[in-house]
Wavefront OBJ file of the C-alpha trace (Angstrom):
o trace
v 125.702 85.322 14.552
v 126.584 89.497 14.324
v 129.910 90.435 12.751
v 130.865 86.710 13.474
v 130.484 87.254 17.222
v 127.683 85.794 19.537
v 125.234 88.077 20.993
v 123.060 87.604 24.008
v 119.877 88.573 25.338
v 119.763 88.908 29.204
v 115.766 89.070 30.102
v 115.511 90.806 33.267
v 112.222 89.683 34.932
v 112.686 89.195 38.613
v 110.476 92.116 39.882
v 108.268 91.441 42.613
v 105.585 93.586 40.947
v 104.754 95.415 43.832
v 102.660 98.411 42.193
v 100.908 95.676 40.509
v 98.210 95.434 42.814
v 98.034 91.597 43.396
v 98.866 90.877 39.385
v 101.876 89.034 38.363
v 102.486 91.193 35.828
v 105.307 88.628 34.227
v 102.356 85.986 33.751
v 99.777 88.047 33.085
v 98.051 87.495 29.601
v 98.613 90.258 27.072
v 96.391 88.996 24.132
v 96.458 86.023 24.692
v 100.188 85.329 25.521
v 101.572 86.093 28.449
v 104.174 89.236 28.905
v 107.063 87.004 29.201
v 106.227 85.512 26.203
v 105.799 88.305 23.819
v 109.003 89.878 25.538
v 111.275 86.880 24.678
v 109.690 86.336 21.225
v 111.178 89.385 18.990
v 114.795 88.113 20.708
v 113.601 84.703 18.922
v 112.692 85.636 15.832
v 116.248 88.100 15.200
v 118.739 86.051 13.288
v 121.105 88.328 15.478
v 120.573 86.938 18.866
v 122.200 83.801 19.709
v 121.237 82.738 22.853
v 118.686 83.921 25.761
v 118.822 84.000 29.415
v 115.759 84.894 31.318
v 116.140 85.737 35.299
v 112.957 85.124 36.709
v 112.040 85.804 40.811
v 112.957 82.531 42.453
v 108.987 81.540 42.948
v 108.178 82.225 39.568
v 111.381 79.132 37.720
v 108.852 76.940 37.500
v 106.015 78.725 36.098
v 108.992 79.967 33.761
v 110.280 76.322 32.865
v 106.293 75.164 32.015
v 106.029 78.500 29.948
v 109.248 77.535 28.301
v 108.288 74.040 27.525
v 104.838 75.571 26.022
v 105.919 78.353 23.752
v 108.549 76.101 22.566
v 111.714 78.971 23.006
v 114.331 77.835 20.886
v 117.127 80.130 22.362
v 116.683 80.291 26.238
v 119.292 77.756 27.156
v 119.042 79.210 30.854
v 116.404 80.237 33.409
v 117.824 81.688 36.619
v 116.617 83.192 40.070
v 117.218 86.534 40.376
v 118.998 88.610 42.903
v 117.772 91.176 46.359
v 118.099 94.006 43.194
v 117.716 94.393 39.404
v 121.527 94.496 39.100
v 122.342 91.504 40.991
v 119.472 89.572 38.569
v 121.498 90.868 35.954
v 125.229 89.816 37.529
v 123.682 86.484 38.277
v 122.943 86.064 34.335
v 126.036 87.602 32.901
v 127.756 85.043 35.192
v 125.569 82.337 32.756
v 127.603 83.935 29.670
v 131.067 83.959 30.392
v 133.492 82.617 27.772
v 130.696 82.323 25.312
v 129.398 85.799 23.769
v 131.024 88.717 22.715
v 128.179 90.901 22.781
v 125.165 91.791 25.293
v 121.808 92.909 24.855
v 119.384 93.413 28.477
v 115.994 93.856 28.291
v 113.321 94.966 30.467
v 111.001 91.814 30.995
v 107.703 94.077 31.246
v 108.743 95.455 28.034
v 106.768 93.041 26.034
v 106.531 95.671 22.726
v 109.506 95.629 21.767
v 110.320 95.153 17.750
v 113.128 93.217 15.978
v 114.186 96.512 14.274
v 115.097 97.697 17.984
v 117.436 95.338 18.717
v 119.392 95.225 15.411
v 119.832 98.854 15.119
v 120.577 98.743 18.920
v 123.773 96.150 17.602
v 124.734 98.839 15.434
v 124.717 101.645 17.410
v 126.731 100.198 20.430
v 129.897 99.531 17.626
v 131.378 102.488 18.038
v 131.699 102.550 21.826
v 130.771 99.310 23.100
v 127.603 100.628 24.765
v 124.020 101.723 22.988
v 120.641 102.628 25.049
v 117.095 102.345 23.789
v 115.901 106.174 24.535
v 113.003 108.405 23.349
v 113.184 112.274 23.468
v 111.313 114.017 26.720
v 108.100 115.540 25.484
v 106.993 116.724 29.298
v 108.163 119.901 30.812
v 110.879 118.616 33.225
v 111.232 120.223 36.511
v 114.132 120.099 38.967
v 112.936 120.469 42.741
v 114.105 121.131 45.829
v 113.323 118.762 48.817
v 110.370 120.919 50.048
v 108.847 120.709 46.098
v 109.627 124.315 45.415
v 110.611 124.236 41.929
v 115.036 125.319 41.312
v 114.966 124.669 37.574
v 112.918 124.199 34.348
v 115.113 121.761 32.449
v 115.571 122.092 28.929
v 114.072 119.618 26.826
v 116.260 119.564 23.887
v 119.229 117.240 25.438
v 116.458 114.803 27.860
v 115.714 111.493 26.409
v 114.001 108.732 29.216
v 116.050 105.985 28.719
v 114.216 102.455 27.828
v 115.452 99.119 27.225
v 117.202 97.354 24.969
v 120.820 98.344 26.253
v 123.656 96.693 24.826
v 126.911 96.307 25.674
v 130.098 94.773 24.982
v 130.668 91.809 27.188
v 133.468 92.493 28.705
v 132.772 96.123 29.045
v 129.441 95.357 30.777
v 130.726 92.898 33.036
v 133.438 95.306 34.202
v 131.201 97.698 34.894
v 129.053 95.404 37.671
v 131.841 93.993 39.028
v 133.327 97.543 39.985
v 130.107 98.875 40.981
v 129.276 99.715 44.522
v 125.865 101.999 44.165
v 122.819 100.925 43.256
v 122.102 101.565 40.010
v 118.436 102.120 37.965
v 119.680 100.780 35.015
v 123.026 98.589 33.140
v 123.935 102.043 31.378
v 124.534 103.959 34.026
v 127.604 101.454 35.340
v 129.086 101.769 32.455
v 128.962 105.471 32.274
v 130.834 105.574 35.928
v 133.792 103.969 34.303
v 134.151 107.031 31.742
v 133.110 104.856 28.289
v 130.716 106.768 26.797
v 127.193 105.338 25.712
v 125.646 105.982 22.463
v 122.026 106.764 22.422
v 119.561 105.094 19.467
v 115.767 106.419 19.020
v 113.464 104.063 20.613
v 109.858 104.042 20.277
v 107.164 105.983 22.603
v 105.237 102.297 22.165
v 108.221 100.388 24.051
v 106.415 100.797 27.270
v 107.336 98.830 30.596
v 104.842 97.488 32.584
v 104.845 98.573 36.349
v 100.829 99.178 37.448
v 97.437 98.122 36.360
v 96.993 100.927 34.154
v 100.603 100.556 32.062
v 98.904 96.942 31.079
v 95.658 98.709 29.825
v 98.097 100.845 27.976
v 100.165 97.773 26.965
v 96.717 95.853 25.611
v 95.578 98.900 23.942
v 99.195 99.295 22.107
v 99.006 95.893 21.245
v 95.209 95.826 19.961
v 96.395 98.303 17.579
v 99.362 96.699 16.575
v 97.310 94.115 14.829
v 100.310 91.120 15.822
l 1 2 3 4 5 6 7 8 9 10 11 12 13 14 15 16 17 18 19 20 21 22 23 24 25 26 27 28 29 30 31 32 33 34 35 36 37 38 39 40 41 42 43 44 45 46 47 48 49 50 51 52 53 54 55 56 57 58 59 60 61 62 63 64 65 66 67 68 69 70 71 72 73 74 75 76 77 78 79 80 81 82 83 84 85 86 87 88 89 90 91 92 93 94 95 96 97 98 99 100 101 102 103 104 105 106 107 108 109 110 111 112 113 114 115 116 117 118 119 120 121 122 123 124 125 126 127 128 129 130 131 132 133 134 135 136 137 138 139 140 141 142 143 144 145 146 147 148 149 150 151 152 153 154 155 156 157 158 159 160 161 162 163 164 165 166 167 168 169 170 171 172 173 174 175 176 177 178 179 180 181 182 183 184 185 186 187 188 189 190 191 192 193 194 195 196 197 198 199 200 201 202 203 204 205 206 207 208 209 210 211 212 213 214 215 216 217 218 219 220 221 222 223 224 225 226 227 228 229
């Protein structure tokens, strides 16, 4: 328990793997274990997380149940079907947690190289305002373009960060953000930002990559081999 408050993790893995050229990224192997198994692993390991909800594409529910049995997950209490959008999928999971937890950690199912310390650091960072996002400083030069792809401005990198997951919130805060959302959002924090609530950034890792293409799967494989785990 975290300060005697219950903490849950939501693993958002209901995507369709459209850019993976026919590969189901969630169930393909990274090393000798499926990507999803590696993603869930640090949440199973840390004592700060009490329960886990995994959200899968409806077509993958049976495969998810089989994986849960094979891996013997201890904390996964629910495997639920996702919705049309990522935020619909997360909302389905949030409903499962009602009245049971004070904190929610939301993590992409396709980020299998997360370290336990990043979960713990995020929970500490979230204490100030009730919301924290894992992120890394941008290293590329960022150009702001017009519709015709003419450069309008070169942005200063000094204050630019690339958001990752996990993203951590008080349950009541993220639930309210989802219930009042009227637009599609690419991440959970942006919905909380629209409530006017400050969101704290904390330092992530450049190795905490998201698998979205065959090339990023190959990069994840290389990073995993380097880790020696």
